[in-house]
C-alpha positions as CSV (number, residue, x, y, z in Angstrom):
1,X,94.7,85.9,120.2
2,X,98.5,87.2,119.6
3,X,99.6,89.8,121.9
4,X,99.3,93.0,120.6
5,X,100.2,96.5,121.7
6,X,97.9,99.4,120.5
7,X,100.1,101.6,118.4
8,X,97.8,105.1,119.2
9,X,98.1,104.8,123.1
10,X,100.0,101.7,123.9
11,X,97.1,99.6,125.7
12,X,97.2,96.0,125.1
13,X,93.5,95.3,125.5
14,X,91.5,93.9,122.6
15,X,88.3,93.5,121.2
16,X,87.0,91.4,118.0
17,X,84.4,93.3,115.7
18,X,82.7,92.5,112.7
19,X,81.3,95.0,109.8
20,X,78.2,93.5,107.8
21,X,75.3,94.6,106.0
22,X,76.0,97.4,103.4
23,X,79.7,97.3,104.6
24,X,80.3,93.8,103.0
25,X,83.4,93.8,100.6
26,X,82.8,92.5,97.5
27,X,85.4,91.6,94.3
28,X,85.7,94.3,92.0
29,X,84.8,92.7,88.7
30,X,82.0,90.5,90.4
31,X,79.2,93.2,90.9
32,X,76.6,90.7,91.8
33,X,79.0,88.8,94.4
34,X,77.6,88.9,97.8
35,X,81.1,89.1,98.9
36,X,82.2,88.9,102.5
37,X,82.2,90.9,105.8
38,X,84.9,92.3,107.5
39,X,86.6,91.3,110.9
40,X,88.2,94.0,113.0
41,X,90.5,94.0,116.0
42,X,89.6,97.0,118.0
43,X,92.0,98.6,120.9
44,X,89.2,98.8,123.7
45,X,90.8,101.6,125.3
46,X,90.8,104.0,122.4
47,X,89.0,102.5,119.9
48,X,91.8,102.1,117.4
49,X,91.4,99.8,114.8
50,X,94.6,97.6,114.9
51,X,93.8,94.6,112.3
52,X,90.8,94.6,109.5
53,X,90.7,91.3,107.3
54,X,87.7,89.8,104.8
55,X,85.7,86.6,106.7
56,X,85.7,84.7,103.4
57,X,88.7,85.5,101.7
58,X,87.7,82.5,99.0
59,X,85.3,84.8,97.7
60,X,88.1,86.8,96.0
61,X,89.7,84.4,94.1
């Protein structure tokens, strides 16, 4: 993982998390799409979310 610095507390300790289940993101115009879960990079010192991205971006083409 690249070197990061938390914008909230200046820590450089991060972990990965995932939002799934009802937190899936789906394309706006595809109501029956399963969409994709979200991957988060989280500061392990204060909990600030440094980055959020969908795991399967191809679902949005």
